C-alpha positions as a Markdown table, in Angstrom:
| # | Residue | x | y | z |
|---|---|---|---|---|
| 1 | Met | 72.9 | 21.9 | 80.1 |
| 2 | Asn | 74.3 | 23.2 | 83.6 |
| 3 | Cys | 73.4 | 26.8 | 82.7 |
| 4 | Lys | 69.8 | 25.6 | 82.1 |
| 5 | Ile | 69.7 | 23.8 | 85.3 |
| 6 | Val | 71.2 | 26.7 | 87.2 |
| 7 | Arg | 68.5 | 29.1 | 85.6 |
| 8 | Thr | 65.4 | 26.7 | 86.6 |
| 9 | Ala | 67.0 | 26.2 | 90.1 |
| 10 | Leu | 67.1 | 30.2 | 90.4 |
| 11 | Thr | 63.8 | 30.7 | 89.2 |
| 12 | Val | 62.4 | 28.1 | 91.6 |
| 13 | Ile | 64.0 | 30.0 | 94.7 |
| 14 | Phe | 63.1 | 33.1 | 93.5 |
| 15 | Thr | 59.5 | 31.9 | 93.0 |
| 16 | Thr | 59.3 | 30.2 | 96.3 |
| 17 | Ser | 60.8 | 33.6 | 98.4 |
| 18 | Leu | 58.6 | 35.8 | 96.4 |
| 19 | Ile | 55.7 | 33.6 | 97.6 |
| 20 | Ala | 57.1 | 33.1 | 101.1 |
| 21 | Ser | 57.4 | 36.7 | 101.1 |
| 22 | Phe | 53.6 | 37.6 | 100.6 |
| 23 | Thr | 52.7 | 34.9 | 103.0 |
| 24 | Ala | 54.4 | 36.3 | 105.6 |
| 25 | Arg | 53.2 | 39.3 | 105.1 |
| 26 | Ala | 49.6 | 38.4 | 104.9 |
| 27 | His | 50.1 | 36.8 | 108.2 |
| 28 | Ala | 51.4 | 39.6 | 109.9 |
| 29 | Ser | 48.7 | 41.7 | 108.9 |
| 30 | Glu | 46.4 | 39.1 | 110.3 |
| 31 | Gln | 48.4 | 38.5 | 114.0 |
| 32 | Cys | 46.1 | 40.6 | 116.1 |
| 33 | Ser | 42.5 | 41.8 | 115.9 |
| 34 | Leu | 39.4 | 41.4 | 117.8 |
| 35 | Glu | 38.2 | 37.8 | 115.9 |
| 36 | Arg | 41.8 | 36.7 | 116.4 |
| 37 | Ala | 41.5 | 37.7 | 120.4 |
| 38 | Ala | 37.9 | 35.6 | 120.7 |
| 39 | Gly | 37.6 | 32.9 | 122.7 |
| 40 | Lys | 37.3 | 31.6 | 126.4 |
| 41 | Trp | 40.2 | 32.8 | 128.5 |
| 42 | Ser | 41.4 | 31.8 | 131.9 |
| 43 | Phe | 43.5 | 34.6 | 134.1 |
| 44 | Thr | 45.1 | 35.2 | 137.2 |
| 45 | Asp | 45.9 | 38.7 | 138.7 |
| 46 | Gly | 48.0 | 40.0 | 141.7 |
| 47 | Gly | 49.3 | 42.9 | 143.2 |
| 48 | Thr | 48.7 | 45.6 | 145.6 |
| 49 | Phe | 45.7 | 48.3 | 146.3 |
| 50 | Ile | 47.8 | 51.1 | 147.6 |
| 51 | Asn | 46.9 | 52.0 | 151.7 |
| 52 | Ile | 44.7 | 48.7 | 151.7 |
| 53 | Gly | 46.4 | 45.7 | 150.8 |
| 54 | Pro | 47.6 | 42.8 | 148.9 |
| 55 | Glu | 45.3 | 41.2 | 146.2 |
| 56 | Thr | 44.8 | 38.4 | 143.9 |
| 57 | Ala | 42.1 | 36.7 | 141.9 |
| 58 | Val | 41.6 | 33.9 | 139.4 |
| 59 | Gly | 38.7 | 33.8 | 136.8 |
| 60 | Val | 37.6 | 32.9 | 133.3 |
| 61 | Phe | 35.6 | 35.3 | 130.9 |
| 62 | Glu | 35.0 | 35.5 | 127.0 |
| 63 | Leu | 36.0 | 37.6 | 124.5 |
| 64 | Asp | 33.3 | 37.6 | 121.7 |
| 65 | Gly | 35.1 | 38.7 | 118.6 |
| 66 | Ala | 33.3 | 42.0 | 118.2 |
| 67 | Gly | 34.5 | 44.0 | 121.3 |
| 68 | Asn | 32.7 | 42.3 | 123.8 |
| 69 | Leu | 34.0 | 40.8 | 127.2 |
| 70 | Gln | 31.3 | 38.6 | 128.4 |
| 71 | Asn | 30.6 | 35.9 | 131.3 |
| 72 | Gly | 33.6 | 37.0 | 133.4 |
| 73 | Leu | 33.6 | 34.6 | 137.0 |
| 74 | Ala | 36.3 | 35.6 | 139.6 |
| 75 | Thr | 37.4 | 34.5 | 142.9 |
| 76 | His | 38.9 | 37.5 | 144.6 |
| 77 | Ser | 41.1 | 38.1 | 147.4 |
| 78 | Leu | 41.8 | 41.7 | 148.7 |
| 79 | Asn | 43.7 | 42.1 | 152.2 |
| 80 | Gly | 42.3 | 38.5 | 153.0 |
| 81 | Thr | 38.8 | 39.3 | 152.3 |
| 82 | Ile | 37.4 | 36.7 | 149.7 |
| 83 | Ala | 34.5 | 37.5 | 147.4 |
| 84 | Asp | 32.9 | 35.8 | 144.2 |
| 85 | Glu | 32.8 | 38.4 | 141.7 |
| 86 | Thr | 31.1 | 38.7 | 138.2 |
| 87 | Phe | 32.5 | 41.1 | 135.3 |
| 88 | Ser | 31.7 | 42.4 | 131.8 |
| 89 | Gly | 32.7 | 45.3 | 129.4 |
| 90 | Thr | 34.4 | 45.9 | 126.3 |
| 91 | Tyr | 38.0 | 45.4 | 124.6 |
| 92 | Thr | 40.0 | 46.8 | 122.0 |
| 93 | Val | 42.9 | 45.0 | 120.1 |
| 94 | Asn | 45.3 | 46.6 | 117.8 |
| 95 | Pro | 47.4 | 45.3 | 114.7 |
| 96 | Asn | 50.5 | 45.3 | 116.6 |
| 97 | Cys | 49.0 | 43.2 | 119.7 |
| 98 | Thr | 48.6 | 45.8 | 122.1 |
| 99 | Gly | 44.8 | 46.8 | 123.3 |
| 100 | Thr | 42.7 | 47.5 | 126.4 |
| 101 | Leu | 40.0 | 45.9 | 128.6 |
| 102 | Ser | 37.4 | 48.1 | 130.3 |
| 103 | Val | 35.4 | 46.2 | 133.1 |
| 104 | Lys | 32.7 | 46.8 | 135.5 |
| 105 | Ile | 33.2 | 44.3 | 138.6 |
| 106 | Phe | 30.1 | 43.2 | 140.7 |
| 107 | Ala | 29.8 | 41.1 | 143.6 |
| 108 | Ser | 26.3 | 39.9 | 144.8 |
| 109 | Gly | 24.9 | 42.1 | 142.0 |
| 110 | Val | 26.5 | 45.3 | 143.5 |
| 111 | Glu | 29.4 | 47.1 | 141.4 |
| 112 | Leu | 32.3 | 47.3 | 143.4 |
| 113 | Phe | 34.5 | 49.3 | 140.8 |
| 114 | Ala | 35.4 | 50.1 | 137.2 |
| 115 | Ala | 38.6 | 49.0 | 136.0 |
| 116 | Gln | 40.9 | 49.9 | 132.7 |
| 117 | Leu | 44.0 | 47.7 | 131.7 |
| 118 | Asn | 46.2 | 47.7 | 129.0 |
| 119 | Ile | 47.0 | 44.6 | 127.3 |
| 120 | Val | 49.4 | 42.9 | 124.9 |
| 121 | Phe | 48.6 | 39.6 | 123.2 |
| 122 | Asp | 51.3 | 37.3 | 122.6 |
| 123 | Asp | 52.1 | 33.2 | 121.7 |
| 124 | Asp | 50.0 | 34.2 | 118.7 |
| 125 | Thr | 47.0 | 35.6 | 120.4 |
| 126 | Lys | 47.0 | 32.4 | 122.9 |
| 127 | Gln | 48.2 | 34.6 | 126.0 |
| 128 | Ile | 47.2 | 37.8 | 127.4 |
| 129 | Arg | 49.1 | 40.2 | 129.8 |
| 130 | Gly | 48.0 | 43.2 | 131.3 |
| 131 | Val | 48.4 | 46.4 | 133.9 |
| 132 | Phe | 45.6 | 48.1 | 135.7 |
| 133 | Thr | 45.6 | 51.6 | 134.5 |
| 134 | Ser | 42.8 | 52.8 | 136.3 |
| 135 | Ile | 40.1 | 51.7 | 139.2 |
| 136 | Val | 36.9 | 53.7 | 140.3 |
| 137 | Glu | 34.7 | 52.9 | 142.6 |
| 138 | Pro | 30.9 | 53.7 | 141.5 |
| 139 | Ser | 31.2 | 57.0 | 143.8 |
| 140 | Gly | 34.3 | 58.1 | 141.6 |
| 141 | Thr | 37.1 | 57.7 | 144.6 |
| 142 | Ala | 40.0 | 56.5 | 142.4 |
| 143 | Leu | 41.7 | 53.6 | 144.0 |
| 144 | Pro | 45.5 | 53.7 | 143.3 |
| 145 | Ala | 46.8 | 50.2 | 142.8 |
| 146 | Val | 50.0 | 48.2 | 141.1 |
| 147 | Ile | 48.1 | 45.2 | 139.8 |
| 148 | Gly | 49.3 | 42.6 | 136.8 |
| 149 | Leu | 47.3 | 40.3 | 135.0 |
| 150 | Glu | 48.1 | 37.3 | 133.2 |
| 151 | Gly | 45.9 | 34.9 | 131.0 |
| 152 | Lys | 45.5 | 32.0 | 128.5 |
| 153 | Lys | 43.2 | 31.1 | 126.1 |
| 154 | Gln | 41.5 | 27.8 | 127.1 |
């Protein structure tokens, strides 16, 4: 009788472990994607434009689940000059939760610059962190900068 109970318990434990391992693998493969990153986001960024001065911004944007960043709005301070900005662009998300943002930033309808960022999602794709890797004026002039970004899904 004890052998039958032990066999039944071991079978239940094995089956439960097997199901749990398949579930964990399926969840891990879905951890990060364009679709999981989709939603409304709020963010702050801050750092320095080299030879210009400090900068910070706060704003919102939407990721649409198909690789488009839309409805970006921000208030930006660059070396003490305040500007209301709009921006839009594209984004990528890799299964390992890394990705990129590519945006064009405008003030009063005039393009200020294009920016590229490398990003990482964490907290079950509810938080984003990034670093600006390229900032270029419409004339093609690169603006060296050290700027980081942090955001949360709303």
